[in-house]
Each structure stands twice: as C-alpha cells, then as structure tokens.
N, C-alpha and C positions, 0 to 999 in steps of 0.2 A: 386421453388421460394426460395430465401435466404433473410431473414429479417436481416437488419443491423441497429444497434442503436449506438448512441454516436456522439459527436461533433468532427469536424476537420478531418474527415476521407477522404483520397484521394480515390475517387471511382474508379480511373483508376487501383488501386491495386486489385480490385475485378474481373478484366477481366478474370482470369483463370477459375473462377466459371461459368461465362457466356459462355466462349468458350468451356470448357471441359465437362460441365454438363448441359448446356442449362438452367441455372438458371436465372430467371429474378430477378433483384435486387429490393427489397422493402426497401426504406430508408426514413421512416416517420420522421417528426420533433419531437423532444423529449424535455424533458424526458417523457417516457410513464408510466402511472400509471398501476396498475395490470389489470384493465378492458381493457384498450386499448391494452396492450401487449397481453392479451389473444385473443382479437379480431383479431389482426394481425397474431398471430401464427396459428389461425384456417384456414387461407387462403392458404391451401396446401403448407405450408412452410416446406421444407425438412431440411434446415440448418438455424441456428440463430447465427450471428456474434454479440456477446454481448459486445458492446463497451461503453455502457452508465451506468446509475445508476439504471436501472430497476431491480426488484426482480422477478426472474423466480421461483415462488413458486411451491409447489407441485400441487396446484389447477390449476395454469396456465399450467403446463406441461401436466397434464392429459387431458386438452382440445386440446392440440396440436397433433392431431391424425396422422399427416403426418411427424412430426418432427423426424429427425434421429440423428442430432448432434448439440450441442451448443458449439461454439468456444468462450471462454471468453477471452477478451483482457486484459491481466494483470495476476497476480498470486493470488489475494485475492478473489477467486471465492466462498469461503465457505459462505459468507454473501449475495451472489447475486443469486446463483443457488442451488436449492434443489437437491443435487447430489444423496442422497439415493433414492429419487423418480425417478430421471433420471435412476439410475441403475435398479430399479424395472421395468421401462417402456422400458428398453433396448435403452435408448437415450445416446449416447456418449457425454461426456463433456471433453473439452480440455482447456488448458490455455497456456500462453506464457512465461514460465520461462526464465530469463536471458535477455530478450529483453529490459527491462527498468532499469536494475540494476544500470548502470552508471549514468543515469539521476537522479534517486531517490537519490543515494548516494551523488552526487555533490550538488543537491538541498538541501539535509539535512545538509550537511556541511556548505553551504551558510547560512542557517537559524541559525545554531549554531553560526556562526560568527556574524550575525546580532544581535542575542540575547545577546551574551557574551559582545559585545561592545555597547549594547543598541542603535544601530544605528537609529532605528525609533524615538528615543527621540531627536536626534541631527540633524534631517533633517530641515534645514532652519535657525535656530539661528546662528548668526555669531560667537558667543562665547559659549563654552560648559556650563558655569554656575555651575561648580562643587562647592560644599560648603566645601569640604575637600578632603584629599587624599583617603578616603574610598569610595568616589563616583566614582573614576576612575575605568575603567575596568581592568581586568587581561589579560595578554597574554594567548593565547589559550594553549600554551605549559605548562603553570603553572597551568592549570585547570585539575581536575580529571573528565574525561568523562566516564560515564557508558553507555553501550549499552545493552538493553534488547532485545535479539533475535540475533542470529549469523548465519542467513541464508546468502544467496548471497548478499542481500542488507547490512546487518550488517557487513559482512566481508569487503565489499568494503568501507564502511564508516570508519571502523577501520583502513584499509590500508591507506586511505588518511590522517587520523588524526595522526597515528603513524609515517608514513614515510614522509609525507609532512609537518606536523606541530610539530613533535617531542612531541606530546602530550602523556600522560600516560593514557591508556584506560583499563578499566575493563569491563567484560561482564558476563552475565548469559544467558544460553541457555540450552535446554533439552539435547543437545549433545555438549560435550566439543570438541573444535577444537585445539587439542594439536599441530598438525603439523603447523597450521596457527599461533599459539602462538610463536612457536620456530622461525619462520621467522621474527617476529617483534623485535627480539633482546632484550627481556625483557620489552618492552613497552606495552605489552598486557597480562593481567592477568585474570584468571577465578575466579568467585565467585560462590559458591555452591547454593545460594538461591537468590531470588529477594530482600529479606530483607538485606542481606549482600551487595548486589550491591547498594541499595539505600543509605546505610550508607556512602559509599565512592564516591558518585556521586555529584560533583558540578554541572554537566550538565548530565541529564539523557535522553538518546535517546531511544524512544519507537519504536521498529522495529519488532513487532510480529503481526501475522494476528488476526483479530477479530473472536473469537470462544466463545463457552460457557465457556471455561476454562479461557480465557484471558479477557473477558468483565469485566470492573471495577477492573482489576488487580491492577492498580495504585490507591489505596484507601487511606483513612485517615491514617491508621497505617503505610503504606509505606512512605507517604509524611512526616509524623512526624519524620521519621528516617533520612531524607535527611538533609544535612547541611543548616544552615540558609542562605537565599539569593540564593538558587539554581535555576537552570533553567530546565524546562521540554520541550523537543523537541519531538513532536509526529507527525511524517509524515506517520504513519500507519493509524489506524482508531480512530476517536475521542472516541468511547465508551470504549476503553481500559483504559482511564483515567476517573475515576468517577468524574462527574462534581461538585457534592456537596463537595467532598474532595478537588478538585481543588479550589473551592471558598474559603474554609476554609484556605487552604495553602496560597493563595494570600492575604487573609485578615490578616493573622498572619505574612506575609512577609517571611514565610518559603520558599515560591516560589517567586522569584524576577520577573521572566518573564516566560510565557508559550507560546509555539509555536505550531500551529496546521496547517496541510494541510487538509482542510475539518474540519467542526465544528459541534457541536451538532445541533439538529433540531431547526431551527430558531423560530418555533412556541412553543418550550418548554419554560417554565418559567425560568428554571435555565440557559439555553443558553442565553436568553435575558438579564438576570441579570448579568451574567459574563461579557458580552459585555458592559453593561451600567456602571458597577461599576469598571471594570478593563480594559477598552478599551486601555489605554496607556501602559498596561503591558501584553497585548495579541497581538501576531503576528499571524494573521490568513489569510491563502490563501485558495482558492477554489478548493482543490484537483487537483493541477497542477503539482505535482512533476514529474510525468512520461510523461507530455505532451510537449515534444519537437517534432519538425517535424521529426527528425531522429528516435526518439524512437517510435513515433506513426507509422511511416512507417514500422519499424521492426516488431512491434507487429501485425499490420494488415497483413503484408506479411506472418508472422508465422501462424496467425489464418486462413488465406485463405488456406495455405498449409495444415493445419490440416484438414480443411473441405474437401479439395481435396483428401487427403490421405484416409480419412474415407469413402467417397462416392466411391472411386475407389477400396479400398482394405478391408474395414470393420474395420479398426483400425488406430491408430496414436500413435507415441511415446510420445506425450504430453497429452494423456488421463489420467484423474484422476478418482477416485472412484473405485468401484469393478467390474464394467461391463467388463473392458478391460482385466482382468486377463486371461480369456480363449483364448485371441488372442495374447498372448505374442510371440508365435513362428512364427506368420505370418510375411512375408517380408513387409518392409515399402516402400511406393511409395510417391515420392515428385514430383508433377507436371508431372506425367507420367513416371518418371525415378525410377525403382526399385533400392533399396539399401539394 
C-alpha cells in the first residue's frame, strides 16, 4: 500500500506504483494529525508520498513497521520528516529539488511587487488618496533588495529581479555564488553576514529552510538594522521571522509591510494579535507558492519516480539523510529504465 497526503494531487500520476509494484493507493482526507497519520502508516504501508502538512515524527515512524520509503513533495522536508529516525530505521527519505523553483520564485517576485506598490491598499478606491509625495511607491529598480538564502529558489528570484527589473540585489548565504554574481553584471553583491544584509535591504526576502539554526533568525536586533519603512517578504517558513520582533517592527513602522506564504499558528496569541493590529500591513497567503498545476504535476511525478526507484533498486538520486551513502554506487532506475 502507498499512503498519499496533500491536496490537489492528480491520482492518475500514481499509476506506475499500482502497475509496477501492485500498491493500493490510500488517499485519506487531510490534514492528518499525528495519531491519524500513525494509524494509517500501520496499515501495511510500504511507501508514503508526503504532500501535506503532516509531521512524520520519530514516534510515528517507529510504528510504521512496513514503511520503506517516504517521498516528500517539496524541498523543506526537515520540519516534516524526522530524517535521523528514518535513517536509524533504514527508511529512505526523498524530496523533489528543482520541481517548484520557478513557481516559488515567480510567486515571490509577484508578492514583492504587491508589497512595494502597496497594491492591497489600492484595491477598490477610484483615487489613491496620497497625502504627499512620500506616500507614493518607489520603482522596483530603485529599491535595494536583499535575499537571505541563495539556493535554487534564491538564485531564480535574483535572476528575475536583476535581469528583468534591473534591481540591485544583495544576498547572504552560507555559500557564496561568485560565478552567479559575475553573470549579473554588477547587480548582485554578496554580504558576509545577515546583519550586513539587513542594513542594506529596503526589501528583505527570506528564502532559507526552517531549521534549529534559522528559526527566529529574523529577530529584533536584525529588524532594528533595516531601513525605516522596509518590507519583509517571507515565502519560506513563518518561524524564521520572530513574531514578537515583527510586531515591534510593524509598531515602530520600521517594517512598512510584511508578506507571508503561510502564517503563524492561528491559535497562538501573537499570530492573532498581528492579524488584528496590522491586518492592512500584512499580506498573507496559505502556503500556495509552489501550488500551480504544472508544478504539482512535476513534484508528484518526481516523487512517484523516487518511490519506484527505491522499491526497484533500493536507492534514489533524491535521497536525503545518511542512509543512502552506502548505496551511492548503485545504478539508478526510473520507471523500469536503468540509467
């Protein structure tokens, strides 16, 4: 059996698993809490296509005695699958790098435009109602955009901004992308620390995964360094921006507008308070950046191929964690074709 979670999945794309491995598809309505996820995984499930918001904790994985592979739909698996426990249990974990890069980048640039022009404030009124020239937005090419994180998504965002909008972009990343900088003809510059990046970012784009290291990385001290009236665009994970620091930044108008794709727990006091007090300066969507039909089909196809590869050959090129190190020399199989 293969357990499938997540909304908007074209089940016809799961056919190779049914045809090649005789796996019955279990696709329950979600989202699943930890107890329900554990109950489903105990039902002789060999593969788990993780396309939802479920947390496959160590406790859940230990109960899944038939589970062989978890195919995570997306790249930010760290916060959803306990990979160290999966390694310990010899459960393979894969992800889908590259499949959603363009969708996330284009969505993020769209939200940068929305926030920079304060478009949500101007929906409906026939006249803008500016009180003076300082109320008018800047051209994007005149704004200093900082990108925190220069992985595939960060690079695509920088490419669109530099090449398409002639914006000046700075970035900070654990790895400097010198070759990528040279291709931008002086419009892309590296900063050696997050603090240095914050100081020169009229618009700060957060594009790092949520880990113990990055959680609350954008805190009070960093927001205090940003230019007055700046914009924060976070299409990664909400927890990377400390909500209390964000509240203070919005209160002091250090932050003019904040953009999130996915928001803090609606039951948390600070999440509700942010929405109540700054609703007109928050642009929040429900984790939709990667959810286009084309991107979802690419990610599901890639995840299905990873499950097929693993069940056929014991490994897959998109495996993460430490379990797969011993299998690096094995040939890869994609839907029955060795490569």
